[in-house]
Each structure stands twice: as C-alpha cells, then as structure tokens.
C-alpha positions, 0 to 999 in steps of 0.5 A: 505465542510469538514476539518479534522486534526488528529495526529498519533503515531505508535510503531515499529512492531516486524518485524521492530525491528527484520528484515530479515537482522538479526540485532535487531534494539532496538533503533528505535523511534516510528513514529509520524504523522500530517494529514490534509484533505480538501474536499467536499461531494455531495449526490443526493437522494439515487442514488449517492454519491461523495467525493473528497479531498486533503490531506497532511501527515507529518511523523516524524521518519518514519521507513525504511530499509537502505542498507547502514548502514551495520555492522558485525551483519547486513551485509545486512543493517538495519531499521532506522528512517528517519527525516521527510517525506511528502505525499500529493495528491488527493482522490476521490470516487463515489458510485452509486445505480442506481436501488435497485438491483445494487451497484457500487463504484469506487475510485482513489488516486494520491499520491506524497511521498518523504523525506522532511528532513533527520537526520544530520547523515543520508545518504539520500537526501532531495526530494528522493521518498519513496519506496512502495508508488504507485503514482496511485491507482484505485479501482472498485467494484459492488454488484448485488442482483438479487432476492431482489424484491422477499422478505426478504428471498432472499434480502441478496443473492449477487454477487460481483466483485471488483478490485484494480489497483496499479501503478508502485512503487519503492522498499522498502527502495528506499529512503535509498538505495545507488545509486550504489546498485540501479544501480546494481539492475536495471539501475536507480533503480528497479521498481515494475511493476503495477498490477491489481487484481480482486476478485469474491464473491457470498454470502447468509445471513439469520438470522445472518448466512452466506455462501459464495463462493469466488475467490481471484485473479480471473484472476490469475495475476502474480505480486509481491507486495513487493521488497527490494534491498540488498546485498548477501554475498554468500549462497547456494541459492544466490552467492555474489552480489547485488539482488532485493528480492521480495515477490510474490503476491498470485495466484488464490485461 
C-alpha cells in the first residue's frame, strides 16, 4: 500500500504569455497544485508487476485560453487564470515478463477534470469540463529480444511495438468558451475525436553504441491532437466568422 502527496509550481510558458491571438499576457499568475494518490503495488516473482491507484489533483490559477476576453489588441481572446480546477481518477498498469525474451506492458487511466471554483470576475460556470483532458487513455507496448539466449553480444537486439489510444476530448479553452461560440462551431461544442497511434522500433546496442530503425505512426492514423475555438475577423485565408482551428498530428514518418 502506498500514499503520495506532492506540491507543484509552474510559471507561464512563452507560448502562454504570447499566444497565437497576439496579446501579450504579462499578468498571468503561475499555476500551483496539490496532488494526492493512494494505491497498491503487487509483484509476482520477476514475471508480473501490477499497480493501481486513485488520484486527486487540485490546481489554482490554471492557465487557459478564454475566447470571451476580447480587446482591440486581442480580437480572438487571450489566456487567463482560472480560479481552481480539479482532476481525479484511477490509474492502472501491468508489466509482464513471461519469458526472458518478451516484455509486455499496458496501462489505463480514467480522468474527470472540471472547473472547481471560478474567479469572481470570470465568465465560467463551476463544474464545466476542462478542454484537452481525455477521459480515457490506454497504452500498450511490447519488446521482443529474440537473440538473448545466444549471449551478451546479441541480448540487446530488440524489436518493439507500442501504441497509445486517446479518447474523445473537448478543445483547448472549452471551459472558458462562450456557449454561443461553441454552438457556432459544432452544435453543443466541437469534440476532438478519439485516435490511436502505433509506433515500431528495432534497435541494437553494444558497448554504449546504439543503432535503430523506427517508424512513428505505423498505420498512418489521420488525427489532430489539439483544437481551439476562436473567432476570425476576416483574412485572406479565413472569412469572418467562428471556426475551430486544429493542429494535425504527424503522419507516418
């Protein structure tokens, strides 16, 4: 049985101080967090390890994009601090080594994330879900060492496959977007669809030297991993109106 408690402190990044909307947000406060976790770890010889835990994370002054705080120099909106947010959920992981040549692992995380308390001057509603936080996330991976029994020279030749499944999630700034903007960009609010990405690698290491061949996004999944709802005031690319701007995920490489 284990219990963890930690505190976090994060200063705003350059991209948060100077976001795509063009307004320099010099008044942002650093984020502060308190994290709690309780769980259990089990081990069976060197064959299997299992961990499961429940976690709670309270964040004060979380930074998010607010499309409703528009000014002459920030016509799209700007980054703001939310009063308090909360994330809680469960996390599990299983590691298996059934035989010397094979390592397997898998994990699952379920997360509920929402606005716990708004600033008095804010436009948010308590209980609003946070954007860019998927509710479900799975990972799976395996490494095979087919030549390990032939001696030390060959034991670090490995073939690996790993994958990540990310469930649907709300766009960035969902917790601070106006309902009118959400309606204009997809009914009850645009949703980033779930996606899965598999990666392949084969590698050989010997005497602190390593050579590898890797394929990212093995099956060329078409997806985007970030989206934000914002208003365009008219450009050569976009006419005036409300749009969902997305960042495509990288193709097979």
